[in-house]
MIVO-296152 format. One record per residue (C-alpha): residue number from 1; residue in three letters; x, y, z. Coordinates in pm, 1 decimal, padded with zeros to 6 digits. Each point is the difference from the previous one (the first is absolute). Example, Ala and Ser with C-alpha at 12.3 -4.5 7.8 and 13.67 -1.06 7.14 Angstrom:
BEGIN
<site gufi="1" tise="Ala" px="01230.0" py="-00450.0" pz="00780.0"/>
<site gufi="2" tise="Ser" px="00137.0" py="00344.0" pz="-00066.0"/>
This chain:
BEGIN
<site gufi="1" tise="Met" px="01890.3" py="-01095.1" pz="-01135.3"/>
<site gufi="2" tise="Thr" px="00051.7" py="-00323.6" pz="-00184.1"/>
<site gufi="3" tise="Asp" px="-00234.6" py="-00244.1" pz="-00164.5"/>
<site gufi="4" tise="Ala" px="00056.3" py="-00251.4" pz="00279.5"/>
<site gufi="5" tise="Val" px="-00363.8" py="00015.0" pz="00100.8"/>
<site gufi="6" tise="Ala" px="-00057.6" py="-00173.5" pz="-00331.5"/>
<site gufi="7" tise="Ala" px="00135.6" py="-00305.4" pz="00185.3"/>
<site gufi="8" tise="Leu" px="-00314.2" py="00030.7" pz="00212.5"/>
<site gufi="9" tise="Pro" px="-00344.0" py="-00031.0" pz="-00161.4"/>
<site gufi="10" tise="Val" px="-00038.3" py="00377.3" pz="-00041.4"/>
<site gufi="11" tise="Pro" px="-00157.5" py="00110.1" pz="-00328.9"/>
<site gufi="12" tise="Ala" px="00194.8" py="00276.9" pz="-00173.8"/>
<site gufi="13" tise="Ser" px="-00287.7" py="00247.5" pz="00039.5"/>
<site gufi="14" tise="Leu" px="-00009.1" py="-00056.6" pz="00376.3"/>
<site gufi="15" tise="Arg" px="00378.9" py="00021.6" pz="00022.2"/>
<site gufi="16" tise="Asp" px="-00017.3" py="00340.7" pz="-00171.7"/>
<site gufi="17" tise="Arg" px="-00267.6" py="00118.1" pz="00244.7"/>
<site gufi="18" tise="Leu" px="00208.0" py="-00119.2" pz="00297.5"/>
<site gufi="19" tise="Arg" px="00301.5" py="00192.7" pz="-00124.1"/>
<site gufi="20" tise="Ala" px="-00207.9" py="00310.2" pz="-00068.3"/>
<site gufi="21" tise="Val" px="-00149.0" py="00008.9" pz="00349.3"/>
<site gufi="22" tise="Ala" px="00329.4" py="-00060.0" pz="00184.3"/>
<site gufi="23" tise="Pro" px="00094.9" py="00370.8" pz="00017.5"/>
<site gufi="24" tise="Glu" px="-00340.0" py="00077.8" pz="00154.6"/>
<site gufi="25" tise="Ile" px="00066.4" py="-00214.6" pz="00307.8"/>
<site gufi="26" tise="Ala" px="00062.4" py="00220.6" pz="00303.9"/>
<site gufi="27" tise="Trp" px="00240.8" py="-00140.8" pz="00259.8"/>
<site gufi="28" tise="Arg" px="00060.4" py="00073.0" pz="00366.3"/>
<site gufi="29" tise="Asp" px="00191.3" py="-00171.2" pz="00277.2"/>
<site gufi="30" tise="Gly" px="-00198.9" py="-00245.4" pz="00207.4"/>
<site gufi="31" tise="Pro" px="00040.5" py="-00126.4" pz="00354.4"/>
<site gufi="32" tise="Arg" px="00272.3" py="-00243.5" pz="00107.7"/>
<site gufi="33" tise="Pro" px="-00178.4" py="-00295.5" pz="00157.8"/>
<site gufi="34" tise="Gly" px="00213.3" py="-00132.6" pz="00282.9"/>
<site gufi="35" tise="Gly" px="00165.4" py="00335.2" pz="00067.6"/>
<site gufi="36" tise="Arg" px="00327.8" py="00117.5" pz="-00149.5"/>
<site gufi="37" tise="Arg" px="00112.8" py="-00355.8" pz="-00071.3"/>
<site gufi="38" tise="Gly" px="-00307.5" py="-00083.4" pz="-00202.3"/>
<site gufi="39" tise="Pro" px="00000.4" py="00026.8" pz="-00378.6"/>
<site gufi="40" tise="Ala" px="-00065.0" py="00339.8" pz="-00152.8"/>
<site gufi="41" tise="Ser" px="-00331.1" py="00035.2" pz="-00176.4"/>
<site gufi="42" tise="Arg" px="-00130.9" py="00235.9" pz="-00264.9"/>
<site gufi="43" tise="Ile" px="-00359.2" py="00091.6" pz="-00073.6"/>
<site gufi="44" tise="Ala" px="-00111.7" py="00026.7" pz="-00362.5"/>
<site gufi="45" tise="His" px="-00308.7" py="00205.7" pz="-00085.1"/>
<site gufi="46" tise="Leu" px="-00176.1" py="-00017.5" pz="-00335.8"/>
<site gufi="47" tise="Phe" px="-00346.9" py="00140.6" pz="-00064.4"/>
<site gufi="48" tise="Gln" px="-00195.5" py="-00092.3" pz="00315.3"/>
<site gufi="49" tise="Glu" px="00208.9" py="-00298.8" pz="00107.9"/>
<site gufi="50" tise="Glu" px="00306.9" py="-00045.1" pz="00218.1"/>
<site gufi="51" tise="Ala" px="00233.9" py="-00294.5" pz="00040.0"/>
<site gufi="52" tise="Thr" px="00289.1" py="-00062.8" pz="00235.5"/>
<site gufi="53" tise="Val" px="00323.3" py="-00127.7" pz="-00153.2"/>
<site gufi="54" tise="Val" px="00270.1" py="-00174.0" pz="00204.1"/>
<site gufi="55" tise="Arg" px="00334.4" py="-00102.9" pz="-00149.2"/>
<site gufi="56" tise="Arg" px="00191.7" py="-00267.2" pz="00190.0"/>
<site gufi="57" tise="Gly" px="00362.4" py="-00071.1" pz="-00079.2"/>
<site gufi="58" tise="Arg" px="00216.0" py="00165.3" pz="-00261.9"/>
<site gufi="59" tise="Gly" px="00101.5" py="-00048.6" pz="-00358.9"/>
<site gufi="60" tise="Glu" px="-00090.5" py="-00309.4" pz="-00196.7"/>
<site gufi="61" tise="Gly" px="-00116.8" py="-00185.7" pz="00311.7"/>
<site gufi="62" tise="Ser" px="-00246.2" py="00264.6" pz="00106.9"/>
<site gufi="63" tise="Glu" px="-00362.4" py="-00076.7" pz="00058.7"/>
<site gufi="64" tise="Leu" px="-00283.0" py="00244.6" pz="-00058.4"/>
<site gufi="65" tise="Arg" px="-00321.0" py="-00017.8" pz="00201.2"/>
<site gufi="66" tise="Val" px="-00302.9" py="00215.0" pz="-00073.5"/>
<site gufi="67" tise="Asp" px="-00353.1" py="00028.6" pz="00131.2"/>
<site gufi="68" tise="Ala" px="-00219.0" py="-00263.5" pz="-00161.5"/>
<site gufi="69" tise="Gly" px="-00224.7" py="00201.4" pz="-00226.3"/>
<site gufi="70" tise="Pro" px="-00021.9" py="00159.0" pz="-00343.7"/>
<site gufi="71" tise="Leu" px="00263.3" py="00267.9" pz="00059.8"/>
<site gufi="72" tise="Gly" px="00235.5" py="-00252.8" pz="00159.4"/>
<site gufi="73" tise="Ala" px="-00036.5" py="-00220.4" pz="-00307.2"/>
<site gufi="74" tise="Leu" px="00072.2" py="00295.1" pz="-00227.4"/>
<site gufi="75" tise="Leu" px="00310.2" py="00089.1" pz="00202.4"/>
<site gufi="76" tise="Leu" px="00138.2" py="-00353.5" pz="-00027.0"/>
<site gufi="77" tise="Leu" px="-00049.2" py="00001.8" pz="-00377.0"/>
<site gufi="78" tise="Leu" px="00181.2" py="00334.4" pz="-00026.2"/>
<site gufi="79" tise="Glu" px="00286.8" py="-00136.1" pz="00209.2"/>
<site gufi="80" tise="Ala" px="00022.6" py="-00308.0" pz="-00222.6"/>
<site gufi="81" tise="Asp" px="00011.0" py="00230.6" pz="-00300.1"/>
<site gufi="82" tise="Arg" px="00273.1" py="00210.7" pz="00158.7"/>
<site gufi="83" tise="Arg" px="00213.7" py="-00294.9" pz="00110.0"/>
<site gufi="84" tise="Gly" px="-00014.5" py="-00181.4" pz="-00329.7"/>
<site gufi="85" tise="Ala" px="-00099.1" py="-00343.7" pz="00124.0"/>
<site gufi="86" tise="Ala" px="-00311.9" py="-00185.4" pz="00100.4"/>
<site gufi="87" tise="Pro" px="-00015.8" py="-00053.6" pz="00376.4"/>
<site gufi="88" tise="Arg" px="-00123.1" py="-00294.1" pz="00202.0"/>
<site gufi="89" tise="Leu" px="-00333.8" py="00107.8" pz="00145.5"/>
<site gufi="90" tise="Ala" px="-00191.8" py="-00096.0" pz="00312.3"/>
<site gufi="91" tise="Thr" px="-00264.3" py="00126.9" pz="00238.7"/>
<site gufi="92" tise="Leu" px="00020.2" py="00032.7" pz="00375.9"/>
<site gufi="93" tise="Pro" px="-00320.4" py="-00019.1" pz="00203.7"/>
<site gufi="94" tise="Ala" px="-00109.2" py="00278.2" pz="00233.2"/>
<site gufi="95" tise="Gly" px="00195.8" py="00015.4" pz="00322.5"/>
<site gufi="96" tise="Arg" px="00321.1" py="-00164.8" pz="-00130.7"/>
<site gufi="97" tise="Asp" px="00193.4" py="00324.9" pz="-00046.1"/>
<site gufi="98" tise="Pro" px="-00046.6" py="00283.6" pz="00251.6"/>
<site gufi="99" tise="Ala" px="00096.1" py="00253.7" pz="-00268.3"/>
<site gufi="100" tise="Leu" px="-00287.3" py="-00123.4" pz="-00219.0"/>
<site gufi="101" tise="Pro" px="-00267.1" py="-00117.5" pz="00244.2"/>
<site gufi="102" tise="Gly" px="-00271.8" py="-00043.2" pz="-00264.1"/>
<site gufi="103" tise="Gly" px="00201.8" py="-00250.9" pz="-00203.0"/>
<site gufi="104" tise="Ala" px="00267.8" py="00041.5" pz="-00262.7"/>
<site gufi="105" tise="Phe" px="00124.2" py="-00087.6" pz="-00344.1"/>
<site gufi="106" tise="Val" px="00363.1" py="-00109.3" pz="00003.1"/>
<site gufi="107" tise="Ala" px="00247.4" py="00005.7" pz="-00289.8"/>
<site gufi="108" tise="Arg" px="00351.1" py="-00149.4" pz="-00000.5"/>
<site gufi="109" tise="Trp" px="00242.7" py="00026.1" pz="-00287.8"/>
<site gufi="110" tise="Ala" px="00262.1" py="-00236.7" pz="00138.6"/>
<site gufi="111" tise="Pro" px="00006.5" py="-00351.0" pz="00140.8"/>
<site gufi="112" tise="Gly" px="-00082.3" py="-00044.1" pz="00362.4"/>
<site gufi="113" tise="Pro" px="-00293.9" py="-00093.4" pz="00211.5"/>
<site gufi="114" tise="Met" px="-00322.0" py="00190.5" pz="-00013.9"/>
<site gufi="115" tise="Pro" px="-00133.6" py="00119.2" pz="00336.9"/>
<site gufi="116" tise="Ala" px="-00162.8" py="-00252.5" pz="00229.4"/>
<site gufi="117" tise="Gly" px="-00369.0" py="-00035.1" pz="-00081.9"/>
<site gufi="118" tise="Ala" px="00036.6" py="00132.4" pz="-00355.9"/>
<site gufi="119" tise="Thr" px="-00219.7" py="-00146.3" pz="-00273.7"/>
<site gufi="120" tise="Pro" px="00110.9" py="00011.5" pz="-00365.4"/>
<site gufi="121" tise="Leu" px="-00171.1" py="00265.8" pz="-00209.0"/>
<site gufi="122" tise="Ala" px="-00050.3" py="-00032.9" pz="-00373.8"/>
<site gufi="123" tise="Ala" px="00123.1" py="00300.4" pz="-00196.3"/>
<site gufi="124" tise="Ala" px="-00328.1" py="00006.2" pz="-00194.1"/>
<site gufi="125" tise="Gln" px="-00187.6" py="00064.5" pz="00326.2"/>
<site gufi="126" tise="Leu" px="00228.9" py="00292.0" pz="00076.2"/>
<site gufi="127" tise="Val" px="-00054.7" py="00142.5" pz="-00348.1"/>
<site gufi="128" tise="Asp" px="-00377.9" py="-00028.6" pz="00031.5"/>
<site gufi="129" tise="Leu" px="00003.4" py="00178.8" pz="00335.0"/>
<site gufi="130" tise="Ala" px="00231.7" py="00277.2" pz="-00122.8"/>
<site gufi="131" tise="Arg" px="-00260.8" py="00094.3" pz="-00261.3"/>
<site gufi="132" tise="Tyr" px="-00228.3" py="00121.9" pz="00280.3"/>
<site gufi="133" tise="Ala" px="00260.2" py="00251.0" pz="00115.7"/>
<site gufi="134" tise="Leu" px="-00017.3" py="00160.5" pz="-00343.1"/>
<site gufi="135" tise="Ala" px="-00379.3" py="00019.3" pz="-00016.9"/>
């Protein structure tokens, strides 16, 4: 991992904790909303929490959507650390994405429109929420 999360307001001590917990995340395949043509999803499990992760697109233009919650926030910070750049962040309200019916956090690392109905999300809010996943 790189120190790219330093581009986000992540204190070094929290960044170290995020990196330390990453190997403890258990992954399994999730359902494909919309059948075989829908995006693949993965389910992350850490401690007593689960979060669905959906990747749309490929490469630099890909978009990552996760369940809106502490584990989802942690997963986005880990992805930002892995990719080496700070993403553009937004939230999607419940019901906007069938793969994430309870609402979602969205991260994009490349130019392009955010999903319809998305509201910008401050990185500091994501960092604050990720702390709960580590508690």
